[in-house]
C-alpha positions in Angstrom: -18.3 28.1 -62.5 -18.3 27.0 -65.9 -21.2 28.5 -68.2 -22.1 25.3 -69.1 -24.7 23.5 -67.1 -24.9 19.2 -67.4 -28.1 17.2 -66.8 -28.3 15.8 -63.5 -27.3 12.1 -63.3 -29.4 9.2 -61.1 -30.0 9.3 -57.0 -27.7 7.4 -55.0 -29.8 3.9 -55.3 -31.7 4.7 -57.9 -34.2 1.8 -59.8 -37.2 4.7 -61.4 -37.0 6.5 -64.7 -34.1 9.1 -64.6 -35.0 13.0 -65.8 -31.8 12.5 -67.2 -32.9 10.3 -69.7 -35.8 7.9 -71.3 -34.9 4.9 -69.9 -35.0 2.7 -66.5 -32.3 2.2 -64.9 -30.4 0.5 -62.1 -27.5 2.0 -60.3 -27.3 0.2 -56.9 -24.0 0.5 -57.0 -23.6 3.9 -55.9 -24.3 2.7 -52.5 -24.9 5.6 -49.2 -21.9 4.8 -47.3 -19.7 6.4 -50.9 -21.4 9.8 -49.9 -20.3 12.5 -48.1 -21.5 15.5 -46.0 -20.3 18.7 -46.8 -17.6 20.0 -44.0 -16.2 16.4 -43.5 -12.5 15.7 -44.6 -12.3 12.5 -47.1 -9.0 11.7 -48.0 -9.6 11.3 -51.7 -7.4 10.2 -54.4 -7.6 11.0 -58.6 -5.7 8.9 -60.8 -5.0 10.7 -64.4 -1.6 9.9 -65.1 -1.2 12.6 -68.9 -1.4 13.9 -70.7 -1.9 17.5 -71.1 -5.4 17.6 -72.4 -6.5 15.0 -70.3 -5.4 16.7 -67.1 -6.8 19.7 -68.5 -10.1 18.1 -68.7 -10.2 16.3 -64.9 -9.4 19.1 -63.1 -12.7 20.9 -63.0 -14.2 18.3 -61.7 -12.0 18.2 -59.2 -11.6 21.5 -58.2 -15.3 21.3 -57.3 -14.7 18.0 -55.6 -12.5 20.3 -53.5 -15.1 23.1 -53.6 -17.2 20.7 -51.6 -15.2 19.3 -49.2 -12.8 22.2 -48.3 -11.8 20.0 -45.2 -10.7 17.3 -47.6 -7.0 15.7 -48.5 -6.9 15.4 -52.5 -3.9 13.3 -53.6 -3.0 13.2 -57.2 -1.5 10.5 -59.5 0.1 12.5 -62.6 3.1 11.3 -65.0 6.0 13.4 -63.9 7.3 15.1 -67.2 3.1 16.5 -66.4 3.4 17.5 -62.8 3.8 21.7 -63.1 0.1 21.0 -64.5 -0.5 20.7 -60.9 2.6 22.3 -58.3 5.8 23.9 -59.1 7.8 21.6 -57.2 7.8 18.9 -54.8 8.1 21.8 -52.4 5.3 23.6 -53.5 3.1 24.1 -50.3 -0.4 22.2 -50.9 -3.4 25.1 -51.6 -1.1 27.9 -52.5 -1.0 29.7 -55.7 2.5 27.0 -56.3 0.6 24.2 -55.7 -3.5 25.4 -56.0 -5.5 22.0 -55.9 -4.6 18.8 -54.7 -2.2 18.6 -51.1 -0.4 15.6 -52.6 1.2 14.6 -56.0 2.1 11.6 -56.6 4.3 10.2 -59.3 3.4 6.7 -62.0 6.4 6.7 -63.8 4.5 4.4 -66.4 6.6 5.8 -69.9 9.3 4.4 -68.3 7.0 1.2 -66.9 6.0 1.3 -71.0 9.5 1.1 -72.2 10.7 -1.2 -69.5 7.7 -3.4 -68.1 10.1 -6.1 -66.4 13.0 -4.7 -65.4 13.3 -4.9 -61.5 13.3 -0.4 -61.7 9.9 -0.6 -62.8 9.6 -2.9 -59.9 10.7 -0.8 -57.7 8.9 2.1 -58.6 5.6 1.0 -58.9 6.4 -1.0 -55.6 7.8 2.9 -53.8 4.4 4.2 -55.6 2.3 1.7 -53.4 3.4 2.2 -50.6 3.2 6.0 -50.7 -0.3 6.2 -51.8 -1.3 3.4 -49.4 0.7 5.7 -46.2 -1.7 8.4 -46.7 -4.7 6.1 -46.2 -7.1 7.3 -48.7 -10.2 5.9 -48.5 -11.2 6.6 -52.2 -9.7 6.7 -55.6 -11.6 8.5 -58.6 -10.1 7.1 -62.1 -10.7 9.8 -64.5 -8.2 8.1 -66.7 -10.4 4.1 -67.1 -7.4 2.5 -68.7 -6.4 -1.2 -67.2 -3.8 0.8 -65.6 -5.1 3.8 -64.8 -7.5 0.9 -62.9 -4.3 -1.1 -61.2 -3.0 2.0 -59.7 -6.3 3.9 -58.0 -6.6 -0.2 -56.7 -2.8 -0.5 -55.4 -3.5 2.6 -53.2 -5.8 0.7 -51.3 -8.8 2.6 -50.9 -12.1 1.2 -50.0 -13.9 3.1 -53.0 -12.9 3.4 -56.8 -15.0 5.4 -58.6 -15.1 5.3 -62.4 -16.9 5.4 -65.1 -19.3 2.5 -66.2 -17.9 2.1 -69.5 -13.9 3.3 -69.9 -11.9 3.1 -72.4 -10.1 -0.1 -71.8 -13.4 -2.3 -70.6 -11.3 -4.7 -68.2 -11.0 -1.2 -66.3 -14.1 -1.4 -64.6 -13.3 -4.8 -62.7 -11.8 -2.7 -60.8 -14.1 -0.3 -59.5 -16.9 -0.5 -56.9 -18.7 1.6 -58.0 -19.2 2.9 -61.7 -21.4 6.5 -63.0 -23.4 5.5 -65.8 -21.8 9.3 -68.3 -24.9 11.3 -69.9 -22.9 14.7 -70.9 -21.8 15.0 -74.2 -17.8 16.8 -73.1 -15.8 15.2 -71.4 -15.2 17.9 -68.8 -18.8 17.5 -68.0 -18.8 13.8 -67.1 -16.1 13.9 -64.8 -17.9 16.3 -63.1 -20.3 12.9 -63.5 -18.0 10.4 -61.8 -17.6 13.0 -59.5 -20.5 13.4 -58.1 -20.9 10.3 -57.4 -18.9 11.3 -53.7 -21.9 14.0 -53.2 -25.8 13.9 -52.7 -26.5 16.4 -55.5 -25.0 17.2 -59.3 -21.9 19.4 -59.4 -20.5 21.6 -62.4 -17.1 22.0 -62.9 -15.6 24.8 -61.5 -12.8 27.1 -63.0 -9.4 26.3 -62.0 -6.6 28.0 -61.3 -3.2 26.3 -62.6 0.4 27.1 -60.8 1.4 30.2 -60.6 5.5 30.2 -60.8 7.4 33.1 -60.2 10.4 32.6 -62.4 8.6 31.0 -65.4 6.3 34.4 -65.7 9.4 36.5 -65.6 10.1 34.1 -68.5 7.4 34.7 -70.0 6.9 38.2 -69.3 10.2 39.1 -71.5 9.1 36.9 -74.2 5.8 39.2 -74.5 8.8 42.0 -74.8 10.4 40.9 -77.3 6.9 40.8 -79.3 4.9 43.4 -80.1 3.2 44.5 -76.5 0.4 42.8 -75.7 -1.2 41.9 -79.6 1.0 38.1 -79.7 -0.9 35.1 -81.3 0.2 31.5 -80.1 0.4 28.6 -83.1 0.9 25.2 -82.0 1.0 23.0 -84.8 1.8 19.5 -83.4 -1.2 17.1 -82.2 -0.8 13.5 -80.9 -1.6 12.3 -84.5 -0.8 12.5 -87.6 -4.5 12.9 -88.6 -5.4 15.7 -85.8 -2.3 17.5 -87.2 -3.3 20.9 -89.4 -0.7 21.5 -92.1 2.5 23.6 -90.3 2.6 24.9 -94.2 -0.7 27.0 -93.3 0.2 28.0 -90.2 2.8 29.2 -91.9 1.1 30.7 -94.4 -1.2 32.4 -91.3 1.5 33.5 -89.4 2.4 35.7 -92.4 -1.4 36.9 -92.6 -1.8 38.0 -89.2 1.6 40.0 -89.0 0.7 41.6 -91.5 -2.7 42.6 -89.8 0.0 44.3 -86.3 -0.3 40.5 -84.5 3.4 39.0 -83.4 3.3 34.8 -83.7 4.6 32.6 -81.3 4.7 29.3 -82.6 5.2 26.7 -79.8 8.4 24.6 -80.5 8.5 21.6 -78.5 11.8 20.6 -78.7 15.3 22.9 -80.7 14.5 21.0 -83.9 11.8 20.9 -84.0 10.0 19.5 -87.6 7.4 21.0 -87.4 8.0 24.6 -86.0 10.7 25.0 -88.3 8.5 24.4 -91.1 5.9 26.8 -90.2 9.2 30.0 -89.7 9.9 28.7 -93.2 6.1 29.0 -95.3 5.7 32.5 -92.4 9.4 33.9 -94.0 10.1 34.7 -90.7 7.2 36.2 -89.1 6.7 33.4 -86.6 8.7 32.9 -84.1 9.9 29.5 -82.2 10.3 28.9 -78.9 10.3 26.4 -77.1 9.1 26.3 -73.3 9.1 24.0 -70.5 5.5 23.2 -69.2 5.2 25.8 -66.4 6.8 28.6 -69.2 4.1 27.1 -71.0 1.6 28.0 -68.6 3.0 31.9 -68.1 3.2 32.2 -71.2 -0.2 31.6 -72.6 -1.8 33.3 -70.1 0.2 37.0 -72.2 -2.0 36.0 -75.3 -4.2 37.6 -76.9 -5.2 34.2 -78.9 -4.4 30.6 -79.8 -4.9 29.1 -82.4 -3.9 24.8 -82.7 -6.0 21.7 -83.7 -7.5 18.8 -80.7 -3.6 19.1 -78.5 -2.6 20.2 -75.3 -1.9 24.1 -75.4 -5.4 24.7 -76.5 -6.4 23.4 -74.0 -4.7 25.1 -72.2 -6.0 27.8 -73.5 -9.1 27.6 -72.5 -8.7 27.0 -68.8 -6.6 30.4 -68.8 -10.0 31.9 -70.6 -7.8 32.7 -73.6 -9.7 33.0 -76.8 -8.7 29.6 -79.2 -9.2 28.8 -82.6 -10.1 25.0 -82.9 -9.0 23.0 -86.1 -11.3 20.1 -85.7 -10.8 16.6 -87.7 -11.4 12.9 -87.1 -11.8 14.2 -83.2 -15.4 15.4 -82.1 -15.6 18.9 -80.4 -18.3 17.8 -78.6 -16.5 16.2 -76.4 -13.2 17.4 -76.9 -13.1 21.4 -77.9 -12.5 24.2 -76.2 -14.7 24.6 -73.2 -15.2 27.8 -70.5 -14.1 30.4 -73.1 -15.0 32.4 -76.0 -13.9 30.4 -79.4 -14.2 29.6 -82.6 -14.1 25.7 -83.6 -13.6 24.7 -87.0 -14.1 21.2 -88.6 -15.1 20.3 -92.1 -19.0 18.2 -92.6 -17.0 15.9 -94.1 -14.8 15.4 -90.7 -16.4 11.7 -88.9 -15.3 10.6 -85.2 -12.3 8.4 -85.4 -9.9 7.8 -82.8 -7.3 5.7 -84.7 -3.7 7.0 -84.6 -3.3 7.8 -89.2 -0.1 9.5 -89.7 -1.3 11.5 -92.7 -4.1 14.0 -92.2 -7.9 13.6 -92.0 -9.3 14.3 -95.5 -11.9 16.7 -93.5 -9.3 18.5 -91.6 -7.6 19.1 -94.9 -11.3 21.4 -96.7 -10.1 23.6 -94.0 -8.4 26.3 -95.4 -5.7 29.4 -94.1 -8.2 32.0 -95.3 -11.0 30.4 -93.2 -9.0 30.3 -90.1 -7.6 33.7 -90.8 -11.2 35.2 -90.5 -12.1 33.2 -87.1 -8.4 35.1 -85.7 -9.5 38.1 -86.3 -12.7 37.9 -85.9 -11.5 37.3 -81.8 -9.3 39.3 -81.9 -11.1 42.5 -83.3 -13.8 41.7 -80.1 -11.1 41.2 -77.8 -8.7 44.1 -78.7 
């Protein structure tokens, strides 16, 4: 189990002063027919289609649910691009190293749906997903995404019970929830555990995650490490979901140059061959940083072998945390108390002037720009020296 506790949520039917709050609450939506006894085998569907960090944040809660219900059939709806976080291939066996957490993986082609919302192809894709989900006869659907789209997918499954946050990211999503769970924990991983705890009589803690083990990707990653300095490799991930979260690539390059002088080999995660951010990092590092283009399965395998990962609030950071690889996290407009690295050794850097702001500005946030290369280098070397 991971080390950070969550405060206990209210009971199944609560009209009293709660131990986790100084307020009265009336959480009557947590009906007794939702609860399942340990040892039973409910059919549970999880909806969290993307992106990388969000899926990884949901996995500790579902791992805890798997431990509570070892015989349960658990399915997960995901955008196909992110499926390698759950399975190595569609032929992977459930509960194996290739698909360790879930029994079924269902594809929701949400990117294609967004591009062509009124097309016949989109309609056929949605209807195919509906048929596939209903064929599994899921009893309970858990929406960890909190969007209108994810709530609709949960509804399409035909599950009799749909569970979601009382205050979802898109408030209209809650109209489709039969069970609305008030989350009180600060970190999003712990919030997921509070939502999943609606299925049991006691609060669950986030559990340690196992990610798929792809033999081909593992061999590829081993080759990459042999090329670099053995056991002394650092991965930099300069990209972010939007510009406001993105520490300047030139500073990542300067960091790589300094780490190289300290005897470390540095890789930079390149999204594709012409990735402009990776190119800036390599140039600013005077060639010290080496770009590496990896599939998701390869990135998992490569990250397992890193001494350290340096990144902002982005998927590779949360992947490293899930794999217990030490991280230096560079934060700006997003709050590390909610989204920060969880379950691994870390140094989180955030300037005092930064405030939570999820508007997708293109320019780096002012507080983020106040974080210097000196600060990041100091944090990195502290973790590297303590991880020798």
